[in-house]
VOSE-633238 format. One record per residue (C-alpha): residue number from 1; residue in one letter; x negated, y negated, z. Coordinates in nm, 2 decimals. Layout:
# VOSE-633238
+-----+----+--------+--------+--------+
!   i ! aa !     px !     py !     pz !
+-----+----+--------+--------+--------+
! NUM !  A !      X !      Y !      Z !
...
+-----+----+--------+--------+--------+
This chain:
# VOSE-633238
+-----+----+--------+--------+--------+
!   i ! aa !     px !     py !     pz !
+-----+----+--------+--------+--------+
!   1 !  X !  -7.46 !  -3.91 !   5.60 !
!   2 !  X !  -7.41 !  -4.25 !   5.75 !
!   3 !  X !  -7.52 !  -4.30 !   6.11 !
!   4 !  X !  -7.23 !  -4.30 !   6.36 !
!   5 !  X !  -7.17 !  -4.60 !   6.58 !
!   6 !  X !  -7.25 !  -4.58 !   6.95 !
!   7 !  X !  -6.96 !  -4.46 !   7.17 !
!   8 !  X !  -6.80 !  -4.68 !   7.42 !
!   9 !  X !  -6.80 !  -4.53 !   7.77 !
!  10 !  X !  -6.62 !  -4.64 !   8.08 !
!  11 !  X !  -6.77 !  -4.50 !   8.40 !
!  12 !  X !  -6.51 !  -4.52 !   8.68 !
!  13 !  X !  -6.66 !  -4.52 !   9.03 !
!  14 !  X !  -6.97 !  -4.71 !   9.14 !
!  15 !  X !  -7.11 !  -4.47 !   9.40 !
!  16 !  X !  -7.46 !  -4.32 !   9.35 !
!  17 !  X !  -7.35 !  -4.07 !   9.08 !
!  18 !  X !  -7.13 !  -4.30 !   8.88 !
!  19 !  X !  -7.40 !  -4.57 !   8.88 !
!  20 !  X !  -7.67 !  -4.32 !   8.78 !
!  21 !  X !  -7.46 !  -4.19 !   8.49 !
!  22 !  X !  -7.38 !  -4.54 !   8.37 !
!  23 !  X !  -7.75 !  -4.63 !   8.38 !
!  24 !  X !  -7.84 !  -4.32 !   8.18 !
!  25 !  X !  -7.57 !  -4.40 !   7.91 !
!  26 !  X !  -7.68 !  -4.76 !   7.88 !
!  27 !  X !  -8.04 !  -4.65 !   7.83 !
!  28 !  X !  -7.92 !  -4.42 !   7.56 !
!  29 !  X !  -7.79 !  -4.72 !   7.37 !
!  30 !  X !  -7.42 !  -4.64 !   7.43 !
!  31 !  X !  -7.18 !  -4.92 !   7.51 !
!  32 !  X !  -7.12 !  -4.87 !   7.88 !
!  33 !  X !  -6.90 !  -5.03 !   8.15 !
!  34 !  X !  -6.93 !  -4.94 !   8.52 !
!  35 !  X !  -6.60 !  -4.99 !   8.70 !
!  36 !  X !  -6.60 !  -5.06 !   9.08 !
!  37 !  X !  -6.32 !  -5.02 !   9.32 !
!  38 !  X !  -6.37 !  -5.36 !   9.49 !
!  39 !  X !  -6.42 !  -5.70 !   9.31 !
!  40 !  X !  -6.69 !  -5.80 !   9.56 !
!  41 !  X !  -6.89 !  -5.49 !   9.48 !
!  42 !  X !  -6.87 !  -5.57 !   9.11 !
!  43 !  X !  -6.99 !  -5.92 !   9.18 !
!  44 !  X !  -7.28 !  -5.80 !   9.39 !
!  45 !  X !  -7.39 !  -5.56 !   9.12 !
!  46 !  X !  -7.38 !  -5.82 !   8.85 !
!  47 !  X !  -7.58 !  -6.06 !   9.06 !
!  48 !  X !  -7.85 !  -5.83 !   9.20 !
!  49 !  X !  -7.86 !  -5.59 !   8.90 !
!  50 !  X !  -7.89 !  -5.31 !   9.15 !
!  51 !  X !  -7.65 !  -5.10 !   9.35 !
!  52 !  X !  -7.81 !  -5.17 !   9.69 !
!  53 !  X !  -7.54 !  -4.97 !   9.89 !
!  54 !  X !  -7.55 !  -4.65 !   9.69 !
!  55 !  X !  -7.85 !  -4.63 !   9.46 !
!  56 !  X !  -8.12 !  -4.87 !   9.58 !
!  57 !  X !  -8.43 !  -4.92 !   9.39 !
!  58 !  X !  -8.28 !  -4.86 !   9.04 !
!  59 !  X !  -8.25 !  -5.16 !   8.81 !
!  60 !  X !  -7.93 !  -5.18 !   8.62 !
!  61 !  X !  -8.00 !  -5.23 !   8.25 !
!  62 !  X !  -7.89 !  -5.57 !   8.11 !
!  63 !  X !  -7.67 !  -5.40 !   7.86 !
!  64 !  X !  -7.47 !  -5.23 !   8.13 !
!  65 !  X !  -7.14 !  -5.42 !   8.20 !
!  66 !  X !  -6.99 !  -5.41 !   8.55 !
!  67 !  X !  -6.63 !  -5.49 !   8.63 !
!  68 !  X !  -6.35 !  -5.40 !   8.87 !
!  69 !  X !  -6.09 !  -5.45 !   8.59 !
!  70 !  X !  -5.99 !  -5.09 !   8.50 !
!  71 !  X !  -5.77 !  -5.20 !   8.21 !
!  72 !  X !  -6.05 !  -5.41 !   8.05 !
!  73 !  X !  -6.29 !  -5.12 !   8.08 !
!  74 !  X !  -6.06 !  -4.87 !   7.93 !
!  75 !  X !  -5.91 !  -5.07 !   7.65 !
!  76 !  X !  -6.21 !  -5.03 !   7.42 !
!  77 !  X !  -6.33 !  -4.69 !   7.57 !
!  78 !  X !  -6.38 !  -4.38 !   7.36 !
!  79 !  X !  -6.47 !  -4.17 !   7.67 !
!  80 !  X !  -6.39 !  -4.22 !   8.03 !
!  81 !  X !  -6.59 !  -4.06 !   8.31 !
!  82 !  X !  -6.48 !  -4.07 !   8.67 !
!  83 !  X !  -6.71 !  -4.03 !   8.97 !
!  84 !  X !  -6.51 !  -4.04 !   9.29 !
!  85 !  X !  -6.43 !  -3.82 !   9.60 !
!  86 !  X !  -6.20 !  -3.54 !   9.50 !
!  87 !  X !  -5.93 !  -3.66 !   9.74 !
!  88 !  X !  -5.90 !  -4.00 !   9.57 !
!  89 !  X !  -5.90 !  -3.87 !   9.22 !
!  90 !  X !  -5.52 !  -3.86 !   9.20 !
!  91 !  X !  -5.50 !  -4.23 !   9.30 !
!  92 !  X !  -5.75 !  -4.33 !   9.03 !
!  93 !  X !  -5.56 !  -4.13 !   8.77 !
!  94 !  X !  -5.23 !  -4.30 !   8.87 !
!  95 !  X !  -5.40 !  -4.64 !   8.82 !
!  96 !  X !  -5.52 !  -4.52 !   8.48 !
!  97 !  X !  -5.17 !  -4.41 !   8.38 !
!  98 !  X !  -5.05 !  -4.77 !   8.41 !
!  99 !  X !  -5.29 !  -4.89 !   8.14 !
! 100 !  X !  -5.30 !  -4.59 !   7.90 !
! 101 !  X !  -5.06 !  -4.76 !   7.66 !
! 102 !  X !  -5.35 !  -5.00 !   7.58 !
! 103 !  X !  -5.61 !  -4.74 !   7.53 !
! 104 !  X !  -5.56 !  -4.61 !   7.17 !
! 105 !  X !  -5.93 !  -4.52 !   7.13 !
! 106 !  X !  -5.96 !  -4.30 !   7.44 !
! 107 !  X !  -6.02 !  -3.94 !   7.33 !
! 108 !  X !  -6.19 !  -3.77 !   7.63 !
! 109 !  X !  -6.16 !  -3.80 !   8.00 !
! 110 !  X !  -6.45 !  -3.63 !   8.19 !
! 111 !  X !  -6.46 !  -3.57 !   8.56 !
! 112 !  X !  -6.79 !  -3.59 !   8.76 !
! 113 !  X !  -6.59 !  -3.48 !   9.07 !
! 114 !  X !  -6.70 !  -3.17 !   9.26 !
! 115 !  X !  -6.42 !  -3.06 !   9.48 !
! 116 !  X !  -6.07 !  -2.92 !   9.50 !
! 117 !  X !  -5.76 !  -3.12 !   9.61 !
! 118 !  X !  -5.64 !  -3.03 !   9.96 !
! 119 !  X !  -5.28 !  -2.90 !   9.96 !
! 120 !  X !  -5.24 !  -2.83 !   9.59 !
! 121 !  X !  -5.58 !  -2.65 !   9.55 !
! 122 !  X !  -5.60 !  -2.81 !   9.20 !
! 123 !  X !  -5.93 !  -2.85 !   9.02 !
! 124 !  X !  -6.02 !  -3.21 !   8.91 !
! 125 !  X !  -5.92 !  -3.15 !   8.54 !
! 126 !  X !  -5.59 !  -3.01 !   8.66 !
! 127 !  X !  -5.51 !  -3.32 !   8.87 !
! 128 !  X !  -5.61 !  -3.54 !   8.57 !
! 129 !  X !  -5.40 !  -3.34 !   8.32 !
! 130 !  X !  -5.10 !  -3.34 !   8.56 !
! 131 !  X !  -5.09 !  -3.72 !   8.58 !
! 132 !  X !  -5.23 !  -3.80 !   8.23 !
! 133 !  X !  -5.05 !  -3.54 !   8.00 !
! 134 !  X !  -5.17 !  -3.53 !   7.65 !
! 135 !  X !  -5.52 !  -3.66 !   7.72 !
! 136 !  X !  -5.81 !  -3.42 !   7.67 !
! 137 !  X !  -5.95 !  -3.37 !   8.02 !
! 138 !  X !  -6.27 !  -3.19 !   8.11 !
! 139 !  X !  -6.58 !  -3.19 !   8.34 !
! 140 !  X !  -6.94 !  -3.28 !   8.33 !
! 141 !  X !  -7.14 !  -3.10 !   8.59 !
! 142 !  X !  -7.47 !  -2.93 !   8.68 !
! 143 !  X !  -7.77 !  -2.95 !   8.91 !
! 144 !  X !  -7.82 !  -3.32 !   8.90 !
! 145 !  X !  -7.93 !  -3.55 !   9.18 !
! 146 !  X !  -7.82 !  -3.91 !   9.11 !
! 147 !  X !  -8.15 !  -4.07 !   9.20 !
! 148 !  X !  -8.35 !  -3.84 !   8.97 !
! 149 !  X !  -8.12 !  -3.89 !   8.68 !
! 150 !  X !  -8.13 !  -4.27 !   8.73 !
! 151 !  X !  -8.51 !  -4.25 !   8.74 !
! 152 !  X !  -8.52 !  -4.06 !   8.41 !
! 153 !  X !  -8.64 !  -3.73 !   8.54 !
! 154 !  X !  -8.54 !  -3.43 !   8.32 !
! 155 !  X !  -8.22 !  -3.25 !   8.39 !
! 156 !  X !  -7.95 !  -3.04 !   8.22 !
! 157 !  X !  -7.57 !  -3.04 !   8.26 !
! 158 !  X !  -7.27 !  -2.85 !   8.11 !
! 159 !  X !  -6.96 !  -3.02 !   7.96 !
! 160 !  X !  -6.64 !  -2.83 !   7.94 !
! 161 !  X !  -6.31 !  -2.97 !   7.80 !
! 162 !  X !  -5.96 !  -2.85 !   7.80 !
! 163 !  X !  -5.94 !  -2.89 !   7.43 !
! 164 !  X !  -6.25 !  -2.84 !   7.21 !
! 165 !  X !  -6.23 !  -3.05 !   6.90 !
! 166 !  X !  -6.48 !  -3.23 !   6.67 !
! 167 !  X !  -6.51 !  -3.52 !   6.91 !
! 168 !  X !  -6.66 !  -3.31 !   7.19 !
! 169 !  X !  -6.99 !  -3.24 !   7.01 !
! 170 !  X !  -7.02 !  -3.61 !   6.93 !
! 171 !  X !  -7.00 !  -3.69 !   7.30 !
! 172 !  X !  -7.25 !  -3.42 !   7.37 !
! 173 !  X !  -7.50 !  -3.57 !   7.13 !
! 174 !  X !  -7.44 !  -3.93 !   7.25 !
! 175 !  X !  -7.51 !  -3.83 !   7.61 !
! 176 !  X !  -7.81 !  -3.60 !   7.54 !
! 177 !  X !  -8.17 !  -3.72 !   7.51 !
! 178 !  X !  -8.52 !  -3.66 !   7.62 !
! 179 !  X !  -8.43 !  -3.68 !   7.99 !
! 180 !  X !  -8.08 !  -3.52 !   8.00 !
! 181 !  X !  -7.97 !  -3.22 !   7.80 !
! 182 !  X !  -7.60 !  -3.15 !   7.77 !
! 183 !  X !  -7.47 !  -2.80 !   7.70 !
! 184 !  X !  -7.10 !  -2.72 !   7.62 !
! 185 !  X !  -6.88 !  -2.45 !   7.76 !
! 186 !  X !  -6.53 !  -2.33 !   7.69 !
! 187 !  X !  -6.48 !  -2.21 !   8.05 !
! 188 !  X !  -6.34 !  -2.52 !   8.22 !
! 189 !  X !  -6.21 !  -2.33 !   8.52 !
! 190 !  X !  -6.55 !  -2.17 !   8.58 !
! 191 !  X !  -6.74 !  -2.49 !   8.54 !
! 192 !  X !  -6.52 !  -2.67 !   8.79 !
! 193 !  X !  -6.50 !  -2.39 !   9.05 !
! 194 !  X !  -6.88 !  -2.34 !   9.04 !
! 195 !  X !  -6.94 !  -2.72 !   9.09 !
! 196 !  X !  -6.69 !  -2.73 !   9.38 !
! 197 !  X !  -6.76 !  -2.43 !   9.59 !
! 198 !  X !  -7.14 !  -2.45 !   9.58 !
! 199 !  X !  -7.10 !  -2.74 !   9.82 !
! 200 !  X !  -6.95 !  -2.50 !  10.08 !
! 201 !  X !  -7.24 !  -2.27 !  10.05 !
! 202 !  X !  -7.49 !  -2.56 !  10.07 !
! 203 !  X !  -7.34 !  -2.64 !  10.41 !
! 204 !  X !  -7.40 !  -2.27 !  10.50 !
! 205 !  X !  -7.76 !  -2.30 !  10.38 !
! 206 !  X !  -7.81 !  -2.62 !  10.59 !
! 207 !  X !  -7.68 !  -2.43 !  10.89 !
! 208 !  X !  -7.95 !  -2.17 !  10.83 !
! 209 !  X !  -8.21 !  -2.45 !  10.82 !
! 210 !  X !  -8.08 !  -2.60 !  11.14 !
! 211 !  X !  -8.09 !  -2.27 !  11.32 !
! 212 !  X !  -8.44 !  -2.21 !  11.18 !
! 213 !  X !  -8.35 !  -1.87 !  11.06 !
! 214 !  X !  -8.63 !  -1.86 !  10.80 !
! 215 !  X !  -8.67 !  -1.81 !  10.42 !
! 216 !  X !  -8.54 !  -1.45 !  10.42 !
! 217 !  X !  -8.21 !  -1.54 !  10.58 !
! 218 !  X !  -8.16 !  -1.84 !  10.34 !
! 219 !  X !  -8.24 !  -1.64 !  10.03 !
! 220 !  X !  -8.01 !  -1.36 !  10.14 !
! 221 !  X !  -7.73 !  -1.62 !  10.21 !
! 222 !  X !  -7.76 !  -1.78 !   9.87 !
! 223 !  X !  -7.76 !  -1.45 !   9.69 !
! 224 !  X !  -7.45 !  -1.33 !   9.87 !
! 225 !  X !  -7.29 !  -1.67 !   9.82 !
! 226 !  X !  -7.34 !  -1.64 !   9.45 !
! 227 !  X !  -7.17 !  -1.29 !   9.46 !
! 228 !  X !  -6.88 !  -1.45 !   9.65 !
! 229 !  X !  -6.85 !  -1.74 !   9.40 !
! 230 !  X !  -6.82 !  -1.48 !   9.12 !
! 231 !  X !  -6.56 !  -1.28 !   9.31 !
! 232 !  X !  -6.35 !  -1.59 !   9.40 !
! 233 !  X !  -6.39 !  -1.74 !   9.05 !
! 234 !  X !  -6.28 !  -1.43 !   8.86 !
! 235 !  X !  -5.98 !  -1.40 !   9.09 !
! 236 !  X !  -5.86 !  -1.75 !   8.98 !
! 237 !  X !  -5.92 !  -1.70 !   8.60 !
! 238 !  X !  -6.29 !  -1.81 !   8.55 !
! 239 !  X !  -6.54 !  -1.61 !   8.35 !
! 240 !  X !  -6.80 !  -1.43 !   8.55 !
! 241 !  X !  -7.09 !  -1.54 !   8.32 !
! 242 !  X !  -7.02 !  -1.91 !   8.39 !
! 243 !  X !  -7.14 !  -1.87 !   8.75 !
! 244 !  X !  -7.49 !  -1.76 !   8.64 !
! 245 !  X !  -7.52 !  -2.09 !   8.45 !
! 246 !  X !  -7.58 !  -2.45 !   8.53 !
! 247 !  X !  -7.25 !  -2.52 !   8.70 !
! 248 !  X !  -7.28 !  -2.21 !   8.92 !
! 249 !  X !  -7.63 !  -2.07 !   9.01 !
! 250 !  X !  -7.81 !  -2.38 !   8.89 !
! 251 !  X !  -7.61 !  -2.62 !   9.10 !
! 252 !  X !  -7.61 !  -2.38 !   9.40 !
! 253 !  X !  -7.99 !  -2.36 !   9.41 !
! 254 !  X !  -8.04 !  -2.73 !   9.38 !
! 255 !  X !  -7.78 !  -2.82 !   9.64 !
! 256 !  X !  -7.89 !  -2.55 !   9.89 !
! 257 !  X !  -8.25 !  -2.66 !   9.87 !
! 258 !  X !  -8.25 !  -3.03 !   9.79 !
! 259 !  X !  -8.35 !  -3.26 !  10.07 !
! 260 !  X !  -8.11 !  -3.52 !   9.91 !
! 261 !  X !  -7.81 !  -3.29 !   9.94 !
! 262 !  X !  -7.54 !  -3.44 !  10.17 !
! 263 !  X !  -7.38 !  -3.10 !  10.21 !
! 264 !  X !  -7.71 !  -2.92 !  10.31 !
! 265 !  X !  -7.80 !  -3.20 !  10.54 !
! 266 !  X !  -7.45 !  -3.19 !  10.70 !
! 267 !  X !  -7.49 !  -2.82 !  10.76 !
! 268 !  X !  -7.84 !  -2.86 !  10.90 !
! 269 !  X !  -7.72 !  -3.11 !  11.16 !
! 270 !  X !  -7.44 !  -2.87 !  11.26 !
! 271 !  X !  -7.70 !  -2.60 !  11.30 !
! 272 !  X !  -7.91 !  -2.82 !  11.53 !
! 273 !  X !  -7.60 !  -2.88 !  11.76 !
! 274 !  X !  -7.43 !  -3.19 !  11.62 !
! 275 !  X !  -7.05 !  -3.17 !  11.62 !
! 276 !  X !  -6.85 !  -3.20 !  11.30 !
! 277 !  X !  -6.65 !  -3.49 !  11.44 !
! 278 !  X !  -6.96 !  -3.69 !  11.53 !
! 279 !  X !  -7.11 !  -3.63 !  11.19 !
! 280 !  X !  -6.80 !  -3.75 !  11.00 !
! 281 !  X !  -6.74 !  -4.06 !  11.21 !
! 282 !  X !  -6.84 !  -4.38 !  11.04 !
! 283 !  X !  -6.98 !  -4.21 !  10.72 !
! 284 !  X !  -7.00 !  -4.43 !  10.41 !
! 285 !  X !  -7.04 !  -4.13 !  10.18 !
! 286 !  X !  -6.82 !  -3.82 !  10.15 !
! 287 !  X !  -6.94 !  -3.46 !  10.23 !
! 288 !  X !  -6.74 !  -3.29 !   9.95 !
! 289 !  X !  -6.80 !  -2.94 !  10.09 !
! 290 !  X !  -6.62 !  -3.02 !  10.41 !
! 291 !  X !  -6.29 !  -3.09 !  10.24 !
! 292 !  X !  -6.34 !  -2.83 !   9.97 !
! 293 !  X !  -6.38 !  -2.57 !  10.24 !
! 294 !  X !  -6.03 !  -2.65 !  10.36 !
! 295 !  X !  -5.88 !  -2.64 !  10.01 !
! 296 !  X !  -6.06 !  -2.32 !   9.90 !
! 297 !  X !  -5.98 !  -2.14 !  10.23 !
! 298 !  X !  -5.61 !  -2.22 !  10.18 !
! 299 !  X !  -5.63 !  -2.10 !   9.82 !
! 300 !  X !  -5.80 !  -1.77 !   9.92 !
! 301 !  X !  -5.55 !  -1.70 !  10.19 !
! 302 !  X !  -5.26 !  -1.78 !   9.96 !
! 303 !  X !  -5.39 !  -1.53 !   9.70 !
! 304 !  X !  -5.54 !  -1.27 !   9.93 !
! 305 !  X !  -5.90 !  -1.32 !   9.81 !
! 306 !  X !  -6.18 !  -1.18 !  10.03 !
! 307 !  X !  -6.44 !  -1.45 !  10.10 !
! 308 !  X !  -6.63 !  -1.39 !  10.43 !
! 309 !  X !  -6.89 !  -1.66 !  10.40 !
! 310 !  X !  -6.62 !  -1.92 !  10.32 !
! 311 !  X !  -6.42 !  -1.79 !  10.62 !
! 312 !  X !  -6.71 !  -1.83 !  10.86 !
! 313 !  X !  -6.79 !  -2.18 !  10.74 !
! 314 !  X !  -6.42 !  -2.27 !  10.77 !
! 315 !  X !  -6.43 !  -2.14 !  11.13 !
! 316 !  X !  -6.73 !  -2.36 !  11.21 !
! 317 !  X !  -6.59 !  -2.67 !  11.05 !
! 318 !  X !  -6.22 !  -2.65 !  11.16 !
! 319 !  X !  -6.21 !  -2.40 !  11.45 !
! 320 !  X !  -6.52 !  -2.51 !  11.65 !
! 321 !  X !  -6.68 !  -2.17 !  11.61 !
! 322 !  X !  -7.05 !  -2.17 !  11.71 !
! 323 !  X !  -7.29 !  -2.12 !  11.41 !
! 324 !  X !  -7.47 !  -1.84 !  11.59 !
! 325 !  X !  -7.14 !  -1.65 !  11.64 !
! 326 !  X !  -7.06 !  -1.70 !  11.27 !
! 327 !  X !  -7.40 !  -1.55 !  11.18 !
! 328 !  X !  -7.34 !  -1.25 !  11.40 !
! 329 !  X !  -7.00 !  -1.19 !  11.24 !
! 330 !  X !  -7.15 !  -1.19 !  10.89 !
! 331 !  X !  -7.44 !  -0.97 !  10.99 !
! 332 !  X !  -7.23 !  -0.71 !  11.16 !
! 333 !  X !  -6.96 !  -0.67 !  10.89 !
! 334 !  X !  -6.89 !  -0.32 !  10.74 !
! 335 !  X !  -7.19 !  -0.21 !  10.53 !
! 336 !  X !  -7.13 !  -0.21 !  10.16 !
! 337 !  X !  -7.29 !  -0.15 !   9.82 !
! 338 !  X !  -7.43 !  -0.45 !   9.65 !
! 339 !  X !  -7.21 !  -0.57 !   9.36 !
! 340 !  X !  -7.17 !  -0.87 !   9.13 !
! 341 !  X !  -7.49 !  -0.82 !   8.94 !
! 342 !  X !  -7.50 !  -1.03 !   8.62 !
! 343 !  X !  -7.66 !  -0.73 !   8.43 !
! 344 !  X !  -7.45 !  -0.43 !   8.31 !
! 345 !  X !  -7.55 !  -0.09 !   8.45 !
! 346 !  X !  -7.69 !   0.15 !   8.19 !
+-----+----+--------+--------+--------+
C-alpha cells in the first residue's frame, strides 16, 4: 500500500494552545501554517521563531509557516483547527465563510475551543456548523497543557466529528505519535460539554485552594462536580460514559489541580479575597470558565436542570456572593443518596 502524503493543516489562532498544536504538527512532519489575528504578531513570530507573548521558551520549527492571511492558509488546507476564545469563534467562522469557495481540499474543521457561546448556549461545533453548513465540524480536546504539549511531554486527547468518514482516522493517525495519542469518539456533544464545563469546576477548585479548605474538601468537590457534569450532560443529549473519559474526568482532574490552569488560579485568587472585576481588568488571556458559567447557567435555567455547584459559582462571579457563604449553602443542602456512579449496580 503506498504511503499517504502528509496532510496540510491550518491552525487558526496563535495563542498558547494554537501555537503548541502547530508546533506539534510541524514536528510530526505535517505541512502546517499558524494563522495569527494581527499582521504584526505574525511578523514577530517569523522573526523571533518564538511566541514570546503566549508561549515563551518554545522554538518554532523552521518548517512551520506563520501568516495572518487566512485565505492563503486555508486554500491548501486539508484540515483546519481553531484555537480562540469561545466568544470570538463566531467572528472567525464568518471570516472563514468569505474564503471557503477557494478551499476545495478542506475536509475537516476541528475546534480546540473549550466554552459555550453566551446567549445562544451553543457548543463550538454548533456555532461552526451554523455558519459553515456542509463542512464536517468537530472537536479535539482533553487534559492538555499547552506548554507540556509544545515541550513534547506525553499526553492524550479525544477527537469527535459531526460526521465520521474515512478521512477522520487519517487525521487521527497524522496527529498521533510518541508524544500525543489521539482517540476518536462519536459523542461530539459529550466531548464538547465536558471540555467546556470543567473550567467552571476548576474555578470552584481554585476557590477551595484560596480558602485553604484542605484536600478532603477539594476531592469531595471534584467528585460531586463530575456527578453534576454527568447530570447536566445527559440532560442536553450527551452520553454518560463520555464524562468518565479524557474530555470529562481527565480534563477535570488536570484543570482542577494544574498550577498552570488559568481557571483554577482565577478561583484561588477569588478565594483569597480578590474581586472578580479586579482580576478581569487588563487581562491578556481569557478565563473561559468565567464566561461559560454565564452561558451554562442560562442553559440550565432555561431547561430546568438542577446544578447546585454551577449555581453557587455563578452567584460568586456575577452576584458578588462571598465564597464562604457559597460553601455553606452547598454543605447544608438537603441530604441525598450518592448517584451518578459509572459502574452499574449488581
